C-alpha positions as CSV (number, residue, x, y, z in Angstrom):
1,M,26.7,15.0,-12.8
2,A,23.6,16.7,-11.4
3,I,23.6,16.9,-7.6
4,P,20.2,17.6,-5.8
5,I,20.6,20.4,-3.2
6,R,17.9,21.6,-0.7
7,K,17.9,25.3,0.0
8,L,17.5,26.1,3.7
9,M,16.2,29.5,4.7
10,S,15.9,31.1,8.1
11,G,14.8,28.6,10.8
12,G,15.9,25.7,8.7
13,T,12.7,25.4,6.6
14,V,13.1,23.5,3.4
15,V,11.7,25.7,0.6
16,G,13.0,24.2,-2.6
17,L,15.1,21.7,-4.5
18,T,17.7,22.8,-7.0
19,E,20.2,20.8,-9.1
20,F,23.8,21.9,-9.7
21,Q,26.3,20.5,-12.0
22,T,29.6,19.1,-10.9
23,G,32.1,22.0,-10.7
24,D,29.4,24.7,-10.0
25,K,30.0,27.0,-7.1
26,I,27.3,26.4,-4.5
27,P,26.1,29.6,-2.7
28,S,26.5,29.7,1.0
29,D,22.8,29.5,1.8
30,Y,22.6,26.0,0.2
31,L,23.2,22.8,2.0
32,D,24.2,19.5,0.3
33,I,21.7,17.0,1.6
34,P,19.9,14.2,-0.2
35,P,16.1,14.4,-0.8
36,I,13.9,13.4,2.1
37,P,13.0,9.7,1.5
38,A,9.3,8.8,1.0
39,G,7.6,7.7,4.2
40,D,5.8,4.4,4.5
41,N,2.1,4.8,3.8
42,L,0.2,4.2,7.1
43,I,-3.1,3.8,5.2
44,I,-3.9,0.2,4.2
45,N,-5.5,-0.3,0.7
46,G,-5.0,3.4,-0.1
47,D,-5.6,2.7,-3.8
48,F,-8.8,0.6,-3.1
49,S,-7.4,-2.4,-4.9
50,V,-8.5,-4.9,-2.3
51,A,-12.3,-5.7,-2.4
52,Q,-12.9,-8.9,-0.4
53,R,-16.5,-7.9,0.4
54,G,-17.3,-7.2,-3.3
55,T,-16.8,-4.5,-5.8
56,T,-20.3,-2.9,-5.7
57,F,-22.4,-1.8,-2.7
58,N,-25.9,-0.6,-2.8
59,S,-29.2,-1.1,-1.0
60,T,-29.6,-4.6,-2.4
61,T,-26.1,-6.1,-2.0
62,W,-25.3,-8.4,1.0
63,R,-23.2,-5.6,2.5
64,K,-25.5,-2.6,2.1
65,N,-24.4,1.0,1.6
66,D,-25.5,1.9,5.1
67,D,-23.9,4.6,7.3
68,D,-21.0,3.3,9.3
69,S,-20.4,0.2,7.1
70,Y,-17.1,-1.3,6.0
71,L,-17.2,-1.7,2.2
72,L,-13.9,-1.8,0.2
73,D,-11.4,-3.2,2.6
74,R,-10.5,-1.1,5.6
75,W,-12.7,1.8,4.4
76,L,-15.8,2.9,6.2
77,L,-18.7,4.6,4.4
78,L,-20.0,7.4,6.7
79,S,-23.1,9.2,5.6
80,D,-26.1,11.3,6.8
81,G,-28.4,8.3,6.6
82,N,-28.5,5.0,4.7
83,D,-28.4,4.6,0.9
84,I,-26.9,8.0,0.4
85,V,-24.4,6.8,-2.2
86,D,-23.7,3.6,-4.1
87,V,-20.0,2.6,-3.9
88,T,-18.1,0.9,-6.6
89,Q,-14.5,-0.1,-7.2
90,I,-13.5,1.3,-10.6
91,S,-10.3,1.3,-12.7
92,G,-8.4,3.9,-14.8
93,A,-9.4,7.0,-12.8
94,F,-5.9,8.0,-11.6
95,S,-2.5,7.9,-13.1
96,R,-0.5,6.2,-10.3
97,S,-2.8,3.4,-9.5
98,R,-5.0,0.8,-11.2
99,Y,-8.1,1.1,-9.0
100,A,-10.1,3.8,-7.2
101,L,-13.4,4.2,-5.3
102,Q,-16.5,5.8,-7.0
103,A,-19.4,7.1,-5.0
104,E,-22.6,7.8,-6.9
105,V,-25.3,9.9,-5.2
106,E,-28.6,8.0,-4.5
107,T,-30.2,10.5,-2.1
108,A,-29.8,14.1,-3.0
109,N,-28.6,16.9,-0.8
110,K,-26.9,14.7,1.8
111,R,-23.3,14.6,3.1
112,F,-21.1,11.5,2.9
113,G,-17.5,10.4,3.1
114,F,-15.0,7.7,3.6
115,C,-12.9,7.0,6.7
116,Q,-10.0,4.7,7.7
117,I,-9.1,4.2,11.3
118,I,-5.5,3.3,12.2
119,E,-4.8,1.0,15.1
120,A,-3.0,2.0,18.3
121,N,0.2,0.0,17.5
122,T,0.8,2.3,14.6
123,S,-0.7,5.5,16.0
124,I,0.8,5.7,19.5
125,P,4.4,5.8,18.3
126,L,3.6,8.9,16.3
127,R,2.8,11.0,19.3
128,G,4.5,14.4,19.0
129,Q,5.7,13.7,15.5
130,K,4.8,15.3,12.2
131,I,2.5,13.6,9.8
132,S,1.0,14.5,6.3
133,V,-1.8,13.2,4.2
134,S,-2.6,13.3,0.5
135,F,-5.3,11.8,-1.8
136,A,-6.4,12.1,-5.4
137,A,-10.0,13.0,-6.3
138,K,-12.1,14.2,-9.2
139,T,-15.7,14.4,-10.4
140,V,-17.5,13.6,-13.7
141,T,-18.8,15.8,-16.5
142,D,-22.6,16.5,-16.1
143,K,-22.4,14.7,-12.7
144,L,-20.5,17.3,-10.8
145,I,-19.7,17.3,-7.1
146,G,-18.2,20.7,-6.1
147,N,-15.9,20.1,-3.2
148,V,-14.4,17.6,-0.8
149,R,-12.8,18.1,2.6
150,V,-10.3,16.0,4.5
151,A,-9.5,15.8,8.2
152,V,-6.8,13.8,10.1
153,L,-8.4,12.8,13.4
154,E,-6.9,11.6,16.6
155,W,-8.8,9.4,19.2
156,T,-8.0,10.1,22.8
157,G,-10.3,7.5,24.3
158,T,-9.3,3.9,25.1
159,A,-6.9,2.5,22.5
160,D,-8.5,0.5,19.8
161,T,-12.0,0.9,21.4
162,V,-13.1,3.7,19.1
163,T,-16.4,5.1,17.9
164,S,-16.2,4.1,14.3
165,D,-18.8,6.6,13.2
166,V,-16.6,9.6,13.7
167,V,-19.4,12.0,12.9
168,S,-21.9,12.8,15.6
169,D,-23.8,15.5,13.8
170,W,-23.9,16.2,10.0
171,T,-25.9,19.4,10.3
172,G,-24.3,22.9,10.1
173,N,-20.5,22.7,10.7
174,L,-19.9,18.9,11.0
175,T,-19.3,17.8,14.5
176,F,-17.0,14.9,15.4
177,A,-17.9,12.2,17.9
178,E,-16.6,12.5,21.5
179,N,-12.9,11.8,21.8
180,W,-12.3,12.4,18.1
181,V,-10.4,15.7,17.4
182,A,-9.2,17.1,14.1
183,L,-5.5,17.9,13.7
184,N,-6.3,20.3,10.9
185,T,-9.0,22.8,10.0
186,P,-10.8,21.2,7.0
187,D,-11.4,23.5,4.1
188,N,-13.3,23.0,0.8
189,L,-11.1,21.6,-1.9
190,A,-12.6,22.3,-5.3
191,L,-13.0,19.3,-7.6
192,T,-12.7,19.3,-11.4
193,T,-13.2,16.5,-13.9
194,S,-9.4,16.2,-14.1
195,E,-7.3,14.3,-11.6
196,Q,-6.0,16.4,-8.7
197,T,-3.8,15.5,-5.7
198,F,-4.7,17.3,-2.5
199,K,-2.3,17.5,0.4
200,V,-2.4,18.5,4.1
201,E,1.1,18.6,5.5
202,N,3.1,19.2,8.7
203,L,0.5,18.2,11.2
204,T,1.5,17.3,14.8
205,V,0.1,14.3,16.5
206,G,-1.0,15.0,20.1
207,A,0.5,13.6,23.2
208,S,-2.7,11.7,24.1
209,C,-3.4,10.2,20.7
210,N,-4.3,6.5,20.8
211,N,-5.7,6.1,17.3
212,L,-5.5,8.1,14.1
213,A,-8.1,8.3,11.3
214,V,-8.3,9.9,7.9
215,F,-11.7,11.1,6.9
216,I,-12.5,12.5,3.4
217,W,-16.0,13.7,2.8
218,V,-18.3,15.8,0.7
219,D,-19.6,18.7,2.9
220,D,-21.8,20.2,0.2
221,T,-25.5,19.7,0.6
222,D,-26.5,20.3,-3.0
223,A,-25.4,17.0,-4.5
224,A,-28.0,15.7,-7.0
225,V,-28.9,12.0,-7.6
226,D,-26.3,10.4,-9.9
227,D,-23.5,13.0,-9.1
228,I,-20.2,11.2,-8.8
229,L,-17.1,11.4,-6.6
230,Q,-14.0,9.4,-7.6
231,L,-11.4,9.0,-4.9
232,G,-8.0,7.2,-4.8
233,E,-4.3,7.2,-3.9
234,V,-4.8,8.0,-0.2
235,Q,-1.7,8.1,1.9
236,L,-0.8,9.1,5.5
237,V,2.9,9.3,6.1
238,R,5.4,10.3,8.9
239,G,7.0,13.7,8.1
240,S,6.2,17.2,7.3
241,V,6.1,16.6,3.5
242,V,4.1,14.0,1.7
243,P,5.8,12.2,-1.2
244,E,4.4,11.1,-4.5
245,F,2.0,8.2,-4.1
246,V,3.5,4.8,-4.8
247,P,1.1,1.8,-4.8
248,V,1.8,-1.1,-2.4
249,M,2.1,-4.5,-3.9
250,Y,-1.4,-6.0,-4.0
251,Q,-0.3,-9.1,-2.1
252,D,1.0,-7.0,0.8
253,D,-2.2,-4.9,1.0
254,L,-4.3,-8.1,0.8
255,L,-2.4,-9.6,3.7
256,Q,-2.8,-6.5,5.8
257,C,-6.5,-6.3,5.0
258,G,-7.0,-9.9,6.1
259,Y,-5.8,-9.0,9.6
260,Y,-9.1,-7.0,9.9
261,G,-11.5,-9.0,7.7
262,R,-11.5,-11.9,5.3
263,P,-13.9,-14.3,3.7
264,L,-14.3,-17.8,5.2
265,C,-16.4,-18.9,2.3
266,A,-16.5,-16.7,-0.8
267,T,-18.2,-18.4,-3.6
268,Q,-21.4,-20.5,-4.3
269,Y,-21.1,-24.2,-3.7
270,N,-17.8,-23.7,-2.0
271,R,-16.7,-26.2,0.7
272,F,-15.0,-24.3,3.4
273,G,-14.1,-26.7,6.2
274,A,-15.1,-29.8,8.2
275,A,-17.2,-30.4,11.3
276,V,-17.7,-33.3,13.7
277,A,-21.2,-34.3,14.9
278,V,-21.6,-34.5,18.7
279,S,-25.2,-35.6,18.6
280,M,-28.0,-36.1,16.1
281,T,-28.8,-32.3,16.1
282,S,-25.4,-30.6,16.7
283,A,-21.9,-30.4,15.4
284,K,-18.7,-28.5,16.1
285,F,-16.8,-26.6,13.4
286,F,-13.2,-25.5,13.6
287,A,-11.0,-23.4,11.3
288,A,-7.4,-22.2,12.0
289,L,-6.9,-18.5,11.3
290,N,-3.6,-18.4,9.6
291,P,-2.3,-15.7,9.5
292,P,-3.9,-14.5,12.7
293,M,-6.5,-11.7,12.8
294,R,-6.4,-8.5,14.9
295,G,-8.7,-10.0,17.5
296,T,-11.6,-12.5,17.9
297,P,-13.7,-12.1,14.8
298,S,-17.4,-11.8,14.4
299,V,-19.0,-14.0,11.7
300,V,-21.2,-12.5,9.1
301,T,-23.5,-15.1,7.5
302,P,-26.1,-13.6,5.1
303,D,-28.4,-16.8,5.0
304,V,-27.6,-19.6,7.4
305,S,-30.2,-21.8,5.8
306,K,-28.0,-22.1,2.7
307,L,-25.2,-23.7,4.7
308,A,-25.1,-27.5,4.9
309,L,-23.2,-30.5,6.3
310,N,-22.3,-32.9,3.5
311,G,-22.4,-36.6,4.5
312,V,-24.5,-39.5,3.2
313,A,-27.1,-36.8,2.6
314,D,-26.9,-33.0,3.0
315,V,-28.2,-31.7,6.2
316,N,-29.0,-28.0,6.2
317,F,-28.1,-25.8,9.2
318,S,-30.8,-24.5,11.4
319,S,-28.3,-22.1,13.1
320,W,-24.7,-21.7,13.8
321,A,-23.1,-19.5,16.4
322,I,-19.6,-18.6,17.5
323,D,-18.2,-20.5,20.5
324,A,-16.9,-17.5,22.4
325,G,-15.0,-19.5,24.9
326,A,-12.9,-21.3,22.3
327,T,-12.6,-18.7,19.5
328,S,-9.6,-16.3,19.4
329,H,-7.6,-14.4,16.9
330,V,-5.9,-17.6,15.8
331,S,-8.8,-20.1,15.6
332,L,-12.5,-20.0,14.9
333,H,-14.9,-22.4,16.6
334,M,-18.6,-22.5,15.7
335,N,-21.6,-24.5,17.2
336,I,-23.9,-25.9,14.5
337,T,-27.5,-26.9,15.1
338,V,-29.6,-28.9,12.7
339,A,-33.1,-30.4,12.9
340,S,-31.9,-34.0,12.9
341,G,-30.0,-36.6,10.8
342,L,-26.4,-36.5,12.1
343,T,-24.4,-39.4,13.5
344,A,-22.4,-38.6,16.6
345,G,-18.7,-38.9,15.9
346,Q,-19.0,-38.6,12.1
347,M,-17.0,-36.0,10.2
348,Y,-18.9,-33.8,7.7
349,M,-17.8,-31.3,5.1
350,T,-19.3,-27.8,5.5
351,S,-20.6,-26.1,2.3
352,S,-22.6,-23.2,1.1
353,T,-25.1,-22.7,-1.7
354,D,-25.3,-19.0,-1.0
355,T,-24.0,-16.5,-3.6
356,K,-23.0,-14.3,-0.7
357,P,-19.8,-14.9,1.4
358,I,-19.4,-15.9,5.0
359,F,-17.2,-13.1,6.2
360,L,-15.0,-12.8,9.3
361,E,-14.5,-9.3,10.7
362,C,-12.6,-7.6,13.6
363,E,-12.4,-4.1,12.3
364,L,-11.8,-1.0,14.5
């Protein structure tokens, strides 16, 4: 029977893994210990499989490819301006996951990247501990991007009250926003058209860390229009060594993503709740948020005029707005205004004829 053995050198540093057969004489500088177990991935949606806002983002989609915008779930696009890259969920790019993120350059010679911010409940317990990060990346033949960089950042400001745009200055040596500090020195990591996994290991979280973030970006300023970056299999783990990437079950990632953002109404002609009229021109809407969200959500409605109350005849919304005094992380309350035509005390179904979703967000 083969027994895994880790060899320990001076100072107790693990430098290798060797297998011995039963009956072999083990040298004195070897210690019989099992392999270090893989740590839980602290990144949510590290394989980009969850795409509740859509699978393509450009200058014409409802969620545009603007700087400091959440696109694929939990992932921020950060860029030196708007419409720098189109972002798409793709499949088949990497060997250990079904999906990945693809960024295609739309504005030449600009820097861009993708960031996930980790909330305080997860980050604060890591103070003083070792963490490691890894990700897969590649480029495409005849659409080559030369390098990527990665930084693990810690936020020392108020917990969960972060500056989501972690970059304050894209010129020269990239400058991070106030209270964001890199735990590592980012270096260029050369891309090829073949899958590579890049690792930064054995980082120590500071004593004042309140939030962590992983930021992967293209620092080159010579990217041409249509050049492509493919990114996937991102993980941040406890420990000084990063394990092989293992995808999380889609249902688990979807549940975690819904804590930060979820559609209330996702498809055209979808009825998404009920409201009660309180006068001829106003109604109250309520929806339970189950499971709860991270905090009180904001409501993103691309075109309120395509929302309607369905009764004897449809009555289109003039406006609707969150009732801040009643809404919380467990329930959404909205005040609806129409021109006329409601009957006080009557219940109405709420519906949408918009092809764009109504989306609830409480991202960091």
